[in-house]
N, C-alpha and C positions, 0 to 999 in steps of 0.2 A: 639360899638367901635370906639373910636378916632384915628383918623389918626396923628403919631408925629408931633410935631412943625415943620414947613418948609418942611415936607413930601409931596410930590404930586404924587398921584397915587401909591404909593409904592416905589418911586425912592428917594433914600435917598440924602438930599443936598451934593454937591461935588463928587457924582457918575460920571464916566466920560461918559458913554454911559448905556443906556437900553439895558440889554441884554434880549431878547427874548427866550423862551425855543422853540427849533425847534422839529417839529413833527418828527417823526423817517422817515428814508428812506423808500420808498415802490417801487415796482415794476410796470411798466406800464403796464395796460391792453390790450395796443393795440401793441406797440413794444418791449415791455419787458425790457426796460433799467431802471435802479435805477435812481431815482429822490427823491428830498427833498419834502415831501408832505406840503402843506401851511395849507390845511383844512384838516379835518379827513375822509370827503367823496371824495377827490379828488382821482379819479381814473387812471388819465392819465398824462403824463409827461407835455403837452402843448397843445394848441391849435390845431396843426396840426394833432395831435395824436386825439383828439377829434372830431374832424371833420370827420376823416377817421373811427373811430369806430361808428360815428353816420351813417355813409353811408354803414357800413356794417351790421350794426343792421337794417336799413330799407329795406335793401335787402334781408336777412335772414327772416325778417317780411313779405315781398311781396313773397316769397317763399312758406311760411307757409300758407299764406292765398291762393295762388294759389293751394295748395295741398289741403286745405280743400275743397275749392270751388268743385274743381275735384271731391272729394268724394262725395259731396251732387248732383252731377248731375244725373239726371233721364236719361232713356233710350231714352225717348222723347227729350230731350235736346241736347243729340249725334246725334240723328236722324237729329236734325234741322240743328244742326252745319255742318253735313255732305252734307245735302241739300243746304245749304248756300254756301260751296265751290264748289259744282258740278255747281250750278247756275252761279256763278261769273265765272267758267272756260268758259261755254257756252258762256254767253254774250261776253267775251273777243275773244274767239274762232270763234265766228259768228259775229264780228263787223264787220259793212260795208255791210252785207246782209241784204235784205229786209224783212219784215215781212213774215213768213212762210204762214199765213193765208189769208191775204189782199193784198201782195205786197207793202204796204206802205215803203216809204223810210225808212233807219235805223236812229235811233236817240239816244241821251245817255239815253233816257228814257226806251228804250228796254229791256224787261222782257225774262227770262227764261221759256217758257210754255211748259206745258205737254201736249203731244196727249192726252193719257190715263191718266187720273187724278192719283194723289198720293192716293187719299181716294179709288177709286175704284179700282186700280190696284198698291197696293204698292209694289208690288214685282220689278215695272218698275222704280220706284222714280228715280233711278240712273243711268239707261240704256240712254245711250247718243242719241240713235236712238228715242227715246221717248221725247227729250228735245230739242227744237229750240227756236230761238230768234222770239219775237212776240212783236207787239206793244200793248199800254196799253190797247188800244181801245179792240183789238180781245181778248186779254189775260183775262183783270179785267172785260167789259162791256158786252161783248159777248161770256162770260163763255167759252173762248177758240177759239171759232168759228171754231168748229170741222169740218164741211163740208169743209170750206176753207184750214183748216190745213191739212185734209186728201190728198185733191188736191195737195197741195204744197208738202207735204211728198213723196209721190208716184214721184213727180218732181224731188226731191232732192236724195231720196236714192232707189227709184225703189219699184215696186208694190210686189216682192217678200219679200222684208224686213219688208213693212208693213204689209203684211198679216202674218208675223212671228212675228211681234210685236202685233197683234192683236189676235194671238193663244193663247192656252192655257200656262201658264208658272207656275213652282212651286212655291209654297208661299216660300217668303224668311222673317228670321226671324235672323239678322244681331247681332251678339254679339257686345258689346262696344269694343273690340279690333278690331273687323272688320270696324265699324263704324269710329273709329279713324284713322285706315289706309286709309279708303276712303277719309276722310277729309283730311288727310296729304297730300296724291296722288295727289288729285286735287288743292289743295292750291299750291304745287310744280310746277304743269303744269301752273295754272295762273300766278304765279311768273314769270316762264320762257317765257311765254306770252308776260308779261309786258315789260319784260328787251329786248326782241326780236324785240318790236315794234319801 
């Protein structure tokens, strides 16, 4: 099909202006205002609303991802998160104290060492009397340096509390909700210590 002579892109010669057929008006998906749509896929009225809509979508996506991750966590993951929070609190609370096992000066690499290990006595893993600052050498390379730890523990908390710690304890089987509560409690305590320093 040939265009008529003198016709360029369907515009007849002598026409004053090209009239474009405007898309119907639409409602902005973000602010709700009516706007003239220039593309059939256009959902927002302008750049500002587009940027805000993207931010809202990213936030919603992050929340959904967080919820899916929470649902996938095992009990072991919750035990670990609670332990990390308790250990951080212990390191902050005992900042500046020497190693309980050997008396070495405190350093930034100090660790939260358990007197009775988490593997042997899992019911005491979050017991603060059982966790104290230790140097890396004692905690990692000397397997806790238990003889020195016991002497230092008696000096710090007394023989009666050490013997109570070494005595029998009922087994602990924390629920996920209890572990979340432990984690949140010690995170809050650690945050308060950081704010007060």
